[in-house]
Backbone as numpy.savetxt, mean C-alpha at the origin, in Angstrom:
# Nx Ny Nz CAx CAy CAz Cx Cy Cz
13.10 -6.06 -15.56 11.86 -5.88 -16.09 10.94 -5.15 -15.01
11.02 -5.58 -13.76 10.35 -4.86 -12.70 11.24 -4.05 -11.81
11.78 -2.91 -12.36 12.71 -2.08 -11.63 12.07 -1.14 -10.67
10.79 -0.77 -10.96 10.09 0.03 -10.00 8.88 -0.71 -9.48
8.82 -1.06 -8.31 7.82 -1.86 -7.74 7.10 -1.14 -6.67
5.70 -1.20 -6.72 4.86 -0.55 -5.65 4.15 -1.65 -4.87
4.10 -1.48 -3.67 3.27 -2.40 -2.88 2.47 -1.65 -1.85
1.23 -2.03 -1.65 0.41 -1.38 -0.79 0.27 -2.35 0.57
0.23 -1.66 1.66 0.01 -2.30 2.89 -0.88 -1.50 3.83
-1.67 -2.27 4.64 -2.53 -1.73 5.58 -1.99 -1.91 6.97
-0.78 -2.51 7.04 -0.17 -2.73 8.22 -0.51 -4.11 8.98
-1.34 -4.83 8.25 -1.71 -6.13 8.75 -0.55 -7.19 8.45
-0.69 -8.41 9.23 0.23 -9.34 8.99 0.10 -9.98 7.54
-1.11 -10.13 7.06 -1.31 -10.64 5.71 -0.63 -9.66 4.71
-0.81 -8.39 4.80 -0.28 -7.41 4.02 1.27 -7.50 3.97
1.88 -7.93 5.16 3.33 -7.99 5.21 3.82 -9.13 4.23
3.08 -10.08 4.03 3.35 -11.19 3.06 3.49 -10.65 1.58
2.58 -9.71 1.30 2.65 -9.00 -0.01 3.93 -8.13 -0.09
4.17 -7.45 1.04 5.38 -6.57 0.99 6.70 -7.50 0.93
6.76 -8.49 1.55 7.91 -9.44 1.38 8.06 -9.94 -0.02
6.91 -10.34 -0.57 6.93 -10.81 -1.98 7.46 -9.72 -2.98
6.95 -8.57 -2.69 7.38 -7.38 -3.54 8.91 -7.11 -3.37
9.38 -7.19 -2.12 10.87 -6.98 -1.82 11.63 -7.99 -2.61
11.19 -9.27 -2.53 11.91 -10.38 -3.26 11.93 -10.21 -4.69
10.77 -9.73 -5.27 10.67 -9.55 -6.68 11.59 -8.26 -7.11
11.58 -7.26 -6.42 12.42 -6.07 -6.78 13.88 -6.45 -6.54
14.18 -7.22 -5.53 15.62 -7.63 -5.32 16.23 -8.46 -6.44
15.41 -9.15 -7.05 15.88 -10.10 -8.27 16.20 -9.24 -9.41
15.77 -7.96 -9.49 16.00 -7.18 -10.53 17.47 -6.56 -10.62
18.19 -6.68 -9.58 19.55 -6.18 -9.45 19.60 -4.77 -8.95
20.84 -4.24 -9.04 21.06 -2.88 -8.58 20.25 -1.85 -9.46
19.71 -0.93 -8.70 18.89 0.13 -9.33 17.43 -0.11 -9.27
16.97 -1.21 -8.71 15.58 -1.47 -8.48 15.11 -0.60 -7.27
13.87 -0.29 -7.28 13.23 0.53 -6.18 12.00 -0.07 -5.74
11.78 -0.32 -4.46 10.58 -0.76 -3.81 9.91 0.44 -3.24
8.71 0.81 -3.52 7.86 1.75 -2.84 6.83 1.14 -2.19
7.00 1.29 -0.66 5.92 0.76 0.15 4.93 1.83 0.49
3.66 1.59 0.23 2.60 2.67 0.38 1.52 2.23 1.31
1.24 3.12 2.16 0.05 3.01 3.07 -0.86 4.14 2.83
-2.14 3.82 2.66 -3.16 4.84 2.34 -4.10 5.07 3.42
-4.18 6.19 3.90 -5.12 6.58 4.99 -6.46 6.98 4.28
-7.54 6.24 4.60 -8.80 6.60 4.09 -9.41 7.80 4.87
-9.84 8.91 4.40 -10.51 9.97 5.09 -11.87 9.34 5.50
-12.30 9.74 6.75 -13.67 9.30 7.27 -14.37 10.47 7.77
-15.68 10.25 7.80 -16.56 11.31 8.42 -16.27 11.40 9.88
-16.44 12.63 10.39 -16.23 12.85 11.83 -17.21 12.04 12.70
-18.32 11.58 12.14 -19.25 10.68 12.95 -18.61 9.34 13.20
-17.86 8.80 12.06 -17.18 7.63 12.33 -16.05 7.71 13.36
-15.36 8.84 13.34 -14.20 9.05 14.38 -14.96 9.04 15.78
-16.09 9.71 15.86 -16.70 9.69 17.25 -17.20 8.33 17.70
-17.48 7.43 16.59 -17.82 6.09 16.93 -16.68 5.29 17.12
-15.45 5.75 17.06 -14.31 4.92 17.28 -13.76 4.17 16.12
-14.17 4.42 14.98 -13.75 3.77 13.65 -12.59 4.42 12.96
-11.45 4.54 13.69 -10.39 5.34 13.09 -9.20 4.54 12.64
-9.30 3.25 12.49 -8.19 2.53 12.10 -7.74 2.93 10.68
-6.42 3.28 10.49 -5.98 3.73 9.23 -6.84 4.76 8.59
-7.34 5.69 9.30 -8.21 6.72 8.76 -7.94 8.09 9.41
-7.98 9.16 8.64 -7.81 10.51 9.16 -9.14 11.22 9.09
-9.63 11.89 10.01 -10.87 12.54 9.89 -10.88 13.54 8.77
-12.02 13.52 8.03 -12.11 14.36 6.93 -11.99 15.80 7.20
-12.57 16.25 8.37 -12.48 17.58 8.76 -11.42 17.83 9.81
-10.56 16.88 10.06 -9.58 17.03 11.17 -8.59 18.19 10.80
-8.19 18.72 11.96 -7.22 19.84 11.76 -5.82 19.21 11.27
-4.95 20.14 10.84 -3.64 19.68 10.30 -2.90 18.91 11.43
-3.04 19.19 12.66 -2.29 18.54 13.72 -2.73 17.04 13.78
-4.03 16.78 13.71 -4.53 15.45 13.82 -4.01 14.60 12.62
-4.17 15.20 11.48 -3.80 14.49 10.28 -2.26 14.10 10.23
-1.49 15.19 10.64 -0.02 15.02 10.72 0.32 13.97 11.72
-0.32 13.77 12.81 -0.10 12.80 13.82 -0.39 11.39 13.25
-1.48 11.19 12.52 -1.68 9.95 11.80 -0.64 9.64 10.88
-0.26 10.60 10.08 0.76 10.52 9.04 2.13 10.10 9.69
2.43 10.77 10.77 3.78 10.49 11.41 3.77 9.15 11.96
2.64 8.64 12.58 2.54 7.32 13.15 2.79 6.20 12.02
2.07 6.46 10.90 2.28 5.48 9.78 3.58 5.53 9.20
4.21 6.76 9.07 5.62 6.82 8.51 6.44 6.03 9.36
6.33 6.03 10.73 7.15 5.30 11.62 6.98 3.80 11.27
5.73 3.41 11.23 5.46 1.93 10.98 6.06 1.51 9.61
5.91 2.34 8.63 6.42 2.02 7.36 7.97 1.95 7.32
8.62 2.87 8.09 10.04 2.83 8.18 10.48 1.46 8.76
9.76 0.96 9.79 10.09 -0.28 10.38 9.96 -1.41 9.41
8.85 -1.33 8.62 8.62 -2.41 7.57 9.74 -2.30 6.58
10.12 -1.19 6.05 11.17 -1.02 5.11 12.48 -1.58 5.63
12.76 -1.43 6.90 14.00 -2.06 7.48 13.92 -3.52 7.44
12.77 -4.01 7.77 12.58 -5.48 7.88 12.71 -6.17 6.52
12.24 -5.54 5.46 12.21 -6.23 4.12 13.38 -5.80 3.24
14.26 -4.91 3.76 15.34 -4.45 3.00 16.18 -5.51 2.50
16.70 -5.42 1.23 17.62 -6.48 0.67 18.88 -5.72 0.11
19.90 -6.50 0.04 21.09 -5.84 -0.54 20.92 -5.25 -1.90
21.36 -4.01 -2.09 21.27 -3.40 -3.48 19.84 -2.91 -3.82
18.91 -3.03 -2.98 17.49 -2.63 -3.16 17.18 -1.29 -2.47
16.82 -0.22 -3.16 16.34 1.01 -2.63 14.96 0.89 -2.20
14.72 1.24 -0.95 13.29 1.14 -0.45 12.83 2.52 0.01
11.74 2.91 -0.51 11.08 4.26 -0.11 9.68 3.83 0.47
9.23 4.68 1.36 7.90 4.55 1.90 7.10 5.79 1.80
5.75 5.68 1.58 4.92 6.72 1.36 3.66 6.55 2.15
3.10 7.61 2.72 1.74 7.69 3.28 0.97 8.64 2.53
-0.21 8.24 2.10 -1.10 9.06 1.29 -2.49 9.01 1.84
-3.25 10.07 1.54 -4.72 10.02 2.07 -5.65 9.98 0.84
-6.53 9.06 0.89 -7.44 8.86 -0.22 -8.00 7.45 -0.38
-8.44 7.07 -1.48 -8.93 5.75 -1.80 -7.72 4.81 -2.12
-7.48 3.78 -1.40 -6.30 2.95 -1.57 -6.02 2.51 -3.01
-6.97 1.98 -3.74 -6.86 1.55 -5.09 -6.53 2.78 -6.02
-7.17 3.76 -5.82 -6.92 5.03 -6.72 -5.44 5.47 -6.42
-5.16 5.69 -5.13 -3.83 6.15 -4.87 -2.73 5.26 -5.37
-2.89 3.97 -5.27 -1.95 3.08 -5.80 -1.71 3.19 -7.32
-2.87 3.24 -7.94 -2.72 3.38 -9.41 -2.25 4.69 -9.83
-2.57 5.72 -9.19 -2.06 7.13 -9.53 -0.53 7.15 -9.33
-0.10 6.57 -8.14 1.28 6.57 -7.88 2.11 5.73 -8.92
1.51 4.61 -9.44 2.15 3.83 -10.36 2.31 4.66 -11.59
1.29 5.35 -12.01 1.47 6.18 -13.25 2.50 7.27 -13.00
2.46 7.98 -11.86 3.40 9.06 -11.61 4.83 8.59 -11.48
5.10 7.34 -11.00 6.45 6.87 -10.79 6.96 6.16 -11.95
6.00 5.76 -12.81 6.41 4.92 -14.04 6.68 3.46 -13.40
5.82 3.03 -12.60 6.12 1.74 -12.00 5.86 0.60 -13.09
6.57 -0.50 -12.83 6.47 -1.61 -13.69 5.48 -2.67 -13.17
5.21 -2.53 -11.89 4.30 -3.50 -11.25 3.80 -2.98 -9.92
2.53 -3.27 -9.69 1.84 -3.10 -8.37 1.73 -4.37 -7.71
2.10 -4.52 -6.50 1.98 -5.88 -5.78 0.96 -5.53 -4.66
-0.11 -6.43 -4.54 -1.09 -6.35 -3.44 -1.39 -7.76 -2.95
-1.94 -7.80 -1.77 -2.37 -9.17 -1.26 -3.78 -9.37 -1.83
-4.15 -10.71 -1.77 -5.46 -11.11 -2.21 -6.54 -10.99 -1.17
-6.26 -10.54 -0.03 -7.30 -10.44 1.13 -8.34 -9.63 0.56
-9.56 -9.99 0.73 -10.69 -9.24 0.30 -11.21 -9.60 -1.13
-10.57 -10.64 -1.75 -10.94 -10.99 -3.07 -11.80 -12.44 -2.99
-12.19 -12.82 -1.99 -12.98 -14.10 -1.82 -14.53 -13.78 -1.91
-15.15 -14.67 -2.46 -16.68 -14.60 -2.42 -17.23 -13.27 -3.14
-18.29 -12.77 -2.58 -18.99 -11.62 -3.16 -18.14 -10.34 -3.20
-17.16 -10.16 -2.37 -16.38 -9.01 -2.34 -15.59 -8.80 -3.62
-15.35 -9.81 -4.33 -14.68 -9.78 -5.62 -15.45 -8.84 -6.61
-16.70 -8.79 -6.40 -17.48 -7.99 -7.31 -17.94 -6.68 -6.69
-17.47 -6.38 -5.51 -17.83 -5.16 -4.89 -16.78 -4.06 -4.86
-15.62 -4.31 -5.55 -14.60 -3.27 -5.65 -13.61 -3.26 -4.60
-13.17 -4.44 -4.23 -12.09 -4.65 -3.26 -10.81 -4.00 -3.83
-9.97 -3.57 -3.05 -8.56 -2.99 -3.44 -7.97 -3.76 -4.46
-7.62 -5.03 -4.26 -6.96 -5.74 -5.28 -7.78 -5.93 -6.60
-9.05 -6.11 -6.50 -9.80 -6.14 -7.75 -9.79 -4.84 -8.47
-10.07 -3.75 -7.83 -10.04 -2.44 -8.48 -8.67 -2.19 -9.21
-7.67 -2.41 -8.47 -6.29 -2.24 -9.00 -6.04 -3.13 -10.30
-6.50 -4.30 -10.17 -6.36 -5.24 -11.37 -7.04 -4.76 -12.61
-8.08 -3.89 -12.49 -8.74 -3.40 -13.55 -8.33 -2.00 -13.99
-7.68 -1.26 -13.20 -7.36 0.12 -13.50 -5.83 0.48 -13.49
-4.99 -0.45 -13.12 -3.57 -0.21 -13.00 -2.99 0.10 -14.34
-1.99 1.07 -14.37 -1.39 1.41 -15.65 -0.18 0.57 -15.94
0.00 -0.46 -15.15 1.14 -1.40 -15.22 0.72 -2.79 -14.85
1.68 -3.68 -14.92 1.36 -5.05 -14.46 0.95 -5.06 -13.02
0.25 -6.14 -12.63 -0.26 -6.31 -11.19 0.04 -7.64 -10.76
0.61 -7.79 -9.63 0.81 -9.15 -8.90 -0.01 -9.22 -7.77
-0.98 -10.20 -7.75 -1.74 -10.28 -6.44 -1.20 -11.55 -5.83
-0.72 -11.28 -4.55 -0.04 -12.29 -3.78 -1.01 -13.07 -2.86
-0.95 -14.38 -2.87 -1.76 -15.09 -1.88 -1.28 -14.88 -0.45
-1.94 -14.09 0.24 -1.52 -13.71 1.53 -2.19 -14.64 2.65
-2.94 -15.70 2.23 -3.64 -16.57 3.16 -2.65 -17.71 3.68
-1.61 -17.91 2.96 -0.67 -19.02 3.30 0.16 -18.70 4.45
């Protein structure tokens, strides 16, 4: 039922819980299941870069070299995560994209014909639930099923 699984990660320890849950879910589907691990780089204004706010962000006006350096670093991190969560018989692919995380994950799900998007619940407590957190936005716009993993445990 869940042969194509997409999971978003920002590289945090809590996001790793969601990645592990996604790997477990995909692995139960047997041979032929694919786990797509996705990290999305948010473009930021050059003023934010000057202020040192560059975590998981590529400068909007940055040259190709700077954007490629960020992409290359994240590709390496995702490759390590893919190795860590690999399961027998499970194909694992990783992707780095630039844009809005919720939009990118939903677009990828549609493009890949995903059966489920897995995200952590971090950012869904309190008022943020109404302000468009990534899990909340995905739950309202995904073209497939959504699994929101409790990453606080």
